[in-house]
Every structure is written in structure tokens, then in C-alpha cells.
ChimeraX commands (.cxc) that place a marker at each C-alpha (Angstrom):
marker #1 position 85.74,133.37,16.86 radius 0.5
marker #1 position 87.14,136.24,15.13 radius 0.5
marker #1 position 90.85,135.27,13.55 radius 0.5
marker #1 position 91.45,131.43,13.14 radius 0.5
marker #1 position 94.81,130.11,11.37 radius 0.5
marker #1 position 95.61,127.52,9.48 radius 0.5
marker #1 position 99.53,126.09,8.93 radius 0.5
marker #1 position 100.48,123.81,7.05 radius 0.5
marker #1 position 102.26,121.72,4.01 radius 0.5
marker #1 position 101.22,122.16,0.48 radius 0.5
marker #1 position 97.88,120.42,-0.12 radius 0.5
marker #1 position 97.10,119.49,3.95 radius 0.5
marker #1 position 94.07,120.45,3.05 radius 0.5
marker #1 position 94.40,124.48,4.60 radius 0.5
marker #1 position 92.08,126.03,1.96 radius 0.5
marker #1 position 88.99,123.50,1.99 radius 0.5
marker #1 position 89.24,123.88,5.58 radius 0.5
marker #1 position 89.36,127.25,5.95 radius 0.5
marker #1 position 86.37,127.10,2.43 radius 0.5
marker #1 position 84.13,125.10,5.90 radius 0.5
marker #1 position 84.37,126.94,8.28 radius 0.5
marker #1 position 83.37,130.77,6.43 radius 0.5
marker #1 position 80.58,128.39,5.23 radius 0.5
marker #1 position 79.56,127.81,8.19 radius 0.5
marker #1 position 79.05,131.14,9.04 radius 0.5
marker #1 position 75.62,132.65,8.19 radius 0.5
marker #1 position 77.27,135.88,6.86 radius 0.5
marker #1 position 78.16,137.03,3.08 radius 0.5
marker #1 position 81.84,135.95,2.60 radius 0.5
marker #1 position 84.68,137.71,0.94 radius 0.5
marker #1 position 88.18,135.42,-0.19 radius 0.5
marker #1 position 91.16,137.39,-0.13 radius 0.5
marker #1 position 93.34,135.77,-2.36 radius 0.5
marker #1 position 96.84,136.40,-3.01 radius 0.5
marker #1 position 98.04,134.53,-5.67 radius 0.5
marker #1 position 98.90,135.52,-8.84 radius 0.5
marker #1 position 99.04,133.18,-12.08 radius 0.5
marker #1 position 102.60,133.75,-13.38 radius 0.5
marker #1 position 102.84,130.43,-15.24 radius 0.5
marker #1 position 100.60,127.86,-16.38 radius 0.5
marker #1 position 101.14,125.58,-13.53 radius 0.5
marker #1 position 99.69,128.26,-11.13 radius 0.5
marker #1 position 97.47,129.56,-12.76 radius 0.5
marker #1 position 95.17,126.23,-12.75 radius 0.5
marker #1 position 96.01,126.13,-9.46 radius 0.5
marker #1 position 94.36,129.87,-9.30 radius 0.5
marker #1 position 91.34,128.16,-11.49 radius 0.5
marker #1 position 90.80,124.95,-9.25 radius 0.5
marker #1 position 90.10,127.29,-5.96 radius 0.5
marker #1 position 88.16,129.89,-7.90 radius 0.5
marker #1 position 85.85,126.74,-9.27 radius 0.5
marker #1 position 85.63,125.09,-5.03 radius 0.5
marker #1 position 84.56,128.34,-4.49 radius 0.5
marker #1 position 80.89,129.92,-3.65 radius 0.5
marker #1 position 79.40,131.77,-6.29 radius 0.5
marker #1 position 78.08,133.91,-3.99 radius 0.5
marker #1 position 80.97,134.86,-2.41 radius 0.5
marker #1 position 82.63,137.65,-3.19 radius 0.5
marker #1 position 86.36,137.16,-4.09 radius 0.5
marker #1 position 89.46,140.30,-4.52 radius 0.5
marker #1 position 92.74,139.72,-5.74 radius 0.5
marker #1 position 94.98,141.64,-3.63 radius 0.5
marker #1 position 99.32,140.08,-3.58 radius 0.5
marker #1 position 100.14,143.15,-1.42 radius 0.5
marker #1 position 97.51,145.51,0.26 radius 0.5
marker #1 position 96.08,142.71,2.62 radius 0.5
marker #1 position 95.30,145.75,5.36 radius 0.5
marker #1 position 93.45,148.12,2.71 radius 0.5
marker #1 position 91.53,145.23,1.27 radius 0.5
marker #1 position 90.54,143.78,5.07 radius 0.5
marker #1 position 89.00,147.56,5.63 radius 0.5
marker #1 position 87.46,147.04,2.22 radius 0.5
marker #1 position 85.51,144.33,3.50 radius 0.5
marker #1 position 82.09,144.38,5.09 radius 0.5
marker #1 position 81.12,144.49,8.16 radius 0.5
marker #1 position 78.95,141.46,8.19 radius 0.5
marker #1 position 81.26,139.86,5.97 radius 0.5
marker #1 position 83.13,136.94,7.51 radius 0.5
marker #1 position 87.20,135.95,5.15 radius 0.5
marker #1 position 88.71,133.29,4.17 radius 0.5
marker #1 position 92.88,134.82,3.49 radius 0.5
marker #1 position 94.11,132.11,0.79 radius 0.5
marker #1 position 97.76,133.04,2.07 radius 0.5
marker #1 position 99.71,134.42,4.03 radius 0.5
marker #1 position 102.81,132.64,2.75 radius 0.5
marker #1 position 102.23,134.06,-1.16 radius 0.5
marker #1 position 101.62,137.17,0.30 radius 0.5
marker #1 position 105.18,137.52,2.17 radius 0.5
marker #1 position 107.03,135.91,-0.62 radius 0.5
marker #1 position 105.48,138.89,-2.90 radius 0.5
marker #1 position 106.45,141.65,-0.90 radius 0.5
marker #1 position 110.06,139.43,-0.22 radius 0.5
marker #1 position 109.69,140.09,-4.56 radius 0.5
marker #1 position 109.58,144.29,-4.15 radius 0.5
marker #1 position 112.58,144.36,-2.18 radius 0.5
marker #1 position 111.54,145.24,1.15 radius 0.5
marker #1 position 112.94,145.45,4.53 radius 0.5
marker #1 position 112.46,142.22,6.73 radius 0.5
marker #1 position 110.42,144.27,9.28 radius 0.5
marker #1 position 108.32,146.30,7.06 radius 0.5
marker #1 position 107.18,143.13,6.45 radius 0.5
marker #1 position 106.88,141.82,9.88 radius 0.5
marker #1 position 104.70,145.05,10.66 radius 0.5
marker #1 position 102.31,144.87,7.72 radius 0.5
marker #1 position 101.93,141.75,8.94 radius 0.5
marker #1 position 101.46,143.09,12.79 radius 0.5
marker #1 position 98.80,145.24,11.30 radius 0.5
marker #1 position 96.93,143.24,8.82 radius 0.5
marker #1 position 97.09,140.22,11.72 radius 0.5
marker #1 position 95.40,143.19,14.66 radius 0.5
marker #1 position 93.24,143.77,11.73 radius 0.5
marker #1 position 91.51,140.52,11.19 radius 0.5
marker #1 position 91.41,139.46,14.74 radius 0.5
marker #1 position 89.29,142.74,15.16 radius 0.5
marker #1 position 86.62,141.75,12.60 radius 0.5
marker #1 position 83.87,139.84,13.36 radius 0.5
marker #1 position 82.22,137.70,11.98 radius 0.5
marker #1 position 84.84,135.08,11.43 radius 0.5
marker #1 position 88.15,134.80,10.19 radius 0.5
marker #1 position 90.32,132.06,8.64 radius 0.5
marker #1 position 94.03,132.86,7.33 radius 0.5
marker #1 position 95.40,129.89,5.77 radius 0.5
marker #1 position 99.15,129.87,5.33 radius 0.5
marker #1 position 102.07,127.51,4.86 radius 0.5
marker #1 position 104.75,125.51,7.44 radius 0.5
marker #1 position 108.13,125.86,5.46 radius 0.5
marker #1 position 110.08,126.09,8.31 radius 0.5
marker #1 position 110.14,121.81,9.03 radius 0.5
marker #1 position 111.88,121.41,5.54 radius 0.5
marker #1 position 115.10,121.13,4.67 radius 0.5
marker #1 position 117.18,124.52,5.04 radius 0.5
marker #1 position 117.18,126.28,1.95 radius 0.5
marker #1 position 120.43,126.21,0.12 radius 0.5
marker #1 position 119.97,129.78,-1.22 radius 0.5
marker #1 position 119.96,132.92,1.47 radius 0.5
marker #1 position 116.61,134.63,-0.58 radius 0.5
marker #1 position 115.74,130.99,0.77 radius 0.5
marker #1 position 116.58,131.17,3.74 radius 0.5
marker #1 position 114.99,134.52,3.99 radius 0.5
marker #1 position 111.79,133.58,2.86 radius 0.5
marker #1 position 111.17,130.72,5.74 radius 0.5
marker #1 position 112.53,132.65,8.27 radius 0.5
marker #1 position 110.80,135.89,7.38 radius 0.5
marker #1 position 107.01,133.12,6.90 radius 0.5
marker #1 position 107.90,132.05,10.26 radius 0.5
marker #1 position 108.19,135.23,12.10 radius 0.5
marker #1 position 104.89,136.27,9.42 radius 0.5
marker #1 position 103.32,132.49,10.97 radius 0.5
marker #1 position 104.37,133.89,14.49 radius 0.5
marker #1 position 102.72,137.18,14.63 radius 0.5
marker #1 position 99.49,135.96,12.89 radius 0.5
marker #1 position 98.77,132.92,15.84 radius 0.5
marker #1 position 99.69,135.58,18.08 radius 0.5
marker #1 position 97.03,137.61,17.07 radius 0.5
marker #1 position 94.62,134.54,16.24 radius 0.5
marker #1 position 92.19,132.93,19.03 radius 0.5
marker #1 position 92.13,130.23,17.41 radius 0.5
marker #1 position 95.17,128.56,15.65 radius 0.5
marker #1 position 95.49,124.89,14.02 radius 0.5
marker #1 position 98.20,122.80,12.01 radius 0.5
marker #1 position 96.13,121.01,9.14 radius 0.5
marker #1 position 97.82,117.67,8.51 radius 0.5
marker #1 position 97.33,115.18,5.97 radius 0.5
marker #1 position 93.56,116.64,5.54 radius 0.5
marker #1 position 93.34,115.81,9.33 radius 0.5
marker #1 position 93.38,119.05,12.47 radius 0.5
marker #1 position 96.21,119.55,15.05 radius 0.5
marker #1 position 94.98,122.11,17.47 radius 0.5
marker #1 position 97.62,124.10,18.30 radius 0.5
marker #1 position 95.81,126.79,19.83 radius 0.5
marker #1 position 92.51,127.35,21.08 radius 0.5
marker #1 position 91.18,124.85,18.99 radius 0.5
marker #1 position 88.32,123.20,20.12 radius 0.5
marker #1 position 85.92,124.21,18.38 radius 0.5
marker #1 position 87.53,122.86,14.73 radius 0.5
marker #1 position 87.38,119.19,16.09 radius 0.5
marker #1 position 84.07,118.81,14.30 radius 0.5
marker #1 position 85.50,119.45,11.21 radius 0.5
marker link #1:1,2 radius 0.2
marker link #1:2,3 radius 0.2
marker link #1:3,4 radius 0.2
marker link #1:4,5 radius 0.2
marker link #1:5,6 radius 0.2
marker link #1:6,7 radius 0.2
marker link #1:7,8 radius 0.2
marker link #1:8,9 radius 0.2
marker link #1:9,10 radius 0.2
marker link #1:10,11 radius 0.2
marker link #1:11,12 radius 0.2
marker link #1:12,13 radius 0.2
marker link #1:13,14 radius 0.2
marker link #1:14,15 radius 0.2
marker link #1:15,16 radius 0.2
marker link #1:16,17 radius 0.2
marker link #1:17,18 radius 0.2
marker link #1:18,19 radius 0.2
marker link #1:19,20 radius 0.2
marker link #1:20,21 radius 0.2
marker link #1:21,22 radius 0.2
marker link #1:22,23 radius 0.2
marker link #1:23,24 radius 0.2
marker link #1:24,25 radius 0.2
marker link #1:25,26 radius 0.2
marker link #1:26,27 radius 0.2
marker link #1:27,28 radius 0.2
marker link #1:28,29 radius 0.2
marker link #1:29,30 radius 0.2
marker link #1:30,31 radius 0.2
marker link #1:31,32 radius 0.2
marker link #1:32,33 radius 0.2
marker link #1:33,34 radius 0.2
marker link #1:34,35 radius 0.2
marker link #1:35,36 radius 0.2
marker link #1:36,37 radius 0.2
marker link #1:37,38 radius 0.2
marker link #1:38,39 radius 0.2
marker link #1:39,40 radius 0.2
marker link #1:40,41 radius 0.2
marker link #1:41,42 radius 0.2
marker link #1:42,43 radius 0.2
marker link #1:43,44 radius 0.2
marker link #1:44,45 radius 0.2
marker link #1:45,46 radius 0.2
marker link #1:46,47 radius 0.2
marker link #1:47,48 radius 0.2
marker link #1:48,49 radius 0.2
marker link #1:49,50 radius 0.2
marker link #1:50,51 radius 0.2
marker link #1:51,52 radius 0.2
marker link #1:52,53 radius 0.2
marker link #1:53,54 radius 0.2
marker link #1:54,55 radius 0.2
marker link #1:55,56 radius 0.2
marker link #1:56,57 radius 0.2
marker link #1:57,58 radius 0.2
marker link #1:58,59 radius 0.2
marker link #1:59,60 radius 0.2
marker link #1:60,61 radius 0.2
marker link #1:61,62 radius 0.2
marker link #1:62,63 radius 0.2
marker link #1:63,64 radius 0.2
marker link #1:64,65 radius 0.2
marker link #1:65,66 radius 0.2
marker link #1:66,67 radius 0.2
marker link #1:67,68 radius 0.2
marker link #1:68,69 radius 0.2
marker link #1:69,70 radius 0.2
marker link #1:70,71 radius 0.2
marker link #1:71,72 radius 0.2
marker link #1:72,73 radius 0.2
marker link #1:73,74 radius 0.2
marker link #1:74,75 radius 0.2
marker link #1:75,76 radius 0.2
marker link #1:76,77 radius 0.2
marker link #1:77,78 radius 0.2
marker link #1:78,79 radius 0.2
marker link #1:79,80 radius 0.2
marker link #1:80,81 radius 0.2
marker link #1:81,82 radius 0.2
marker link #1:82,83 radius 0.2
marker link #1:83,84 radius 0.2
marker link #1:84,85 radius 0.2
marker link #1:85,86 radius 0.2
marker link #1:86,87 radius 0.2
marker link #1:87,88 radius 0.2
marker link #1:88,89 radius 0.2
marker link #1:89,90 radius 0.2
marker link #1:90,91 radius 0.2
marker link #1:91,92 radius 0.2
marker link #1:92,93 radius 0.2
marker link #1:93,94 radius 0.2
marker link #1:94,95 radius 0.2
marker link #1:95,96 radius 0.2
marker link #1:96,97 radius 0.2
marker link #1:97,98 radius 0.2
marker link #1:98,99 radius 0.2
marker link #1:99,100 radius 0.2
marker link #1:100,101 radius 0.2
marker link #1:101,102 radius 0.2
marker link #1:102,103 radius 0.2
marker link #1:103,104 radius 0.2
marker link #1:104,105 radius 0.2
marker link #1:105,106 radius 0.2
marker link #1:106,107 radius 0.2
marker link #1:107,108 radius 0.2
marker link #1:108,109 radius 0.2
marker link #1:109,110 radius 0.2
marker link #1:110,111 radius 0.2
marker link #1:111,112 radius 0.2
marker link #1:112,113 radius 0.2
marker link #1:113,114 radius 0.2
marker link #1:114,115 radius 0.2
marker link #1:115,116 radius 0.2
marker link #1:116,117 radius 0.2
marker link #1:117,118 radius 0.2
marker link #1:118,119 radius 0.2
marker link #1:119,120 radius 0.2
marker link #1:120,121 radius 0.2
marker link #1:121,122 radius 0.2
marker link #1:122,123 radius 0.2
marker link #1:123,124 radius 0.2
marker link #1:124,125 radius 0.2
marker link #1:125,126 radius 0.2
marker link #1:126,127 radius 0.2
marker link #1:127,128 radius 0.2
marker link #1:128,129 radius 0.2
marker link #1:129,130 radius 0.2
marker link #1:130,131 radius 0.2
marker link #1:131,132 radius 0.2
marker link #1:132,133 radius 0.2
marker link #1:133,134 radius 0.2
marker link #1:134,135 radius 0.2
marker link #1:135,136 radius 0.2
marker link #1:136,137 radius 0.2
marker link #1:137,138 radius 0.2
marker link #1:138,139 radius 0.2
marker link #1:139,140 radius 0.2
marker link #1:140,141 radius 0.2
marker link #1:141,142 radius 0.2
marker link #1:142,143 radius 0.2
marker link #1:143,144 radius 0.2
marker link #1:144,145 radius 0.2
marker link #1:145,146 radius 0.2
marker link #1:146,147 radius 0.2
marker link #1:147,148 radius 0.2
marker link #1:148,149 radius 0.2
marker link #1:149,150 radius 0.2
marker link #1:150,151 radius 0.2
marker link #1:151,152 radius 0.2
marker link #1:152,153 radius 0.2
marker link #1:153,154 radius 0.2
marker link #1:154,155 radius 0.2
marker link #1:155,156 radius 0.2
marker link #1:156,157 radius 0.2
marker link #1:157,158 radius 0.2
marker link #1:158,159 radius 0.2
marker link #1:159,160 radius 0.2
marker link #1:160,161 radius 0.2
marker link #1:161,162 radius 0.2
marker link #1:162,163 radius 0.2
marker link #1:163,164 radius 0.2
marker link #1:164,165 radius 0.2
marker link #1:165,166 radius 0.2
marker link #1:166,167 radius 0.2
marker link #1:167,168 radius 0.2
marker link #1:168,169 radius 0.2
marker link #1:169,170 radius 0.2
marker link #1:170,171 radius 0.2
marker link #1:171,172 radius 0.2
marker link #1:172,173 radius 0.2
marker link #1:173,174 radius 0.2
marker link #1:174,175 radius 0.2
marker link #1:175,176 radius 0.2
marker link #1:176,177 radius 0.2
marker link #1:177,178 radius 0.2
view
């Protein structure tokens, strides 16, 4: 089960499930996090996530360079990647073209899929809500949908997490006990 993609809304339970899945591995764990504390509320969210992670895990805070961090992670480590949503937002802020972001997503997803043991990537589903009013909001929603599809294509298993419940989308039978 090299790559699992967990997709869902905010506070749906994706991060908790991702942590549970990598904890099941008999391997060290590297948590790659893409969030940056740009305001007090986000700082509090990040602090909650840090407090929830076991002290034995290695945490790498990297908002941009997923491929480099995946390559640098020890070969025997399970990886939790939280989250693609903020990663895409961070890359948009760099004013990268959509094609460049999709290329970076494809490269990182391929690297994640080749790893063993497990990699669990977390991302939000933003395409099920209203169409954003602004051009930037529409670009973000469209681009995240494309990035999610790229990662789902590379993943062995994909699941939608809604209200703490797991809905298998692709090969997610192993997630039923979660």
C-alpha cells in the first residue's frame, strides 16, 4: 500500500485518519506539513496538529518543495503529507503557472507512489461547493481539483473522508477497519 490519498472537507477527519494509518506501520514516520502560521488562528491549528503527533515522529515543515522532501525522507520511513491543499495555495502565491504546478504535483505524486513503506497524503475537496466569485478563487478550485486527480491517479488507494467516516473511492478496502 505505497500511496493512499485521503480527500475531504475541512475538519472531516482526514488528518486523524492519516496519522492512524501511518502509525500502523512498523516504521519510523516522517510528517511533511505544508502549512505556515500567517495568523493566530492558523498558528493555533498548527500547534494542535503538532501536539497530536507522537514525539517519535520527524516533522518537516516545507510549504513548497514536496519532491525534495520526499527524496530526502529515509527509505524505511512511512510518510504523512498534510496537506496538498495548502501546498497548491503556496505555489499559486509564487505566481507559478498552472502547468508548472501540475508538473510539480505529478513529479511529487510519482515519487510518493514509488516509496515503501506507506505514504498517506491529505487534501481538501473544494469542488463540491459553490463556484468561487473571484478569478483567483476559481483558479484555486480548478487547480486543486487537477492536483487531486493527479495524486489519485498515482495512488493505490483513494478515499473520501466525510464526518469522520471513510468512503472508499479506489482500492480503499484496507481502510474499512479505520
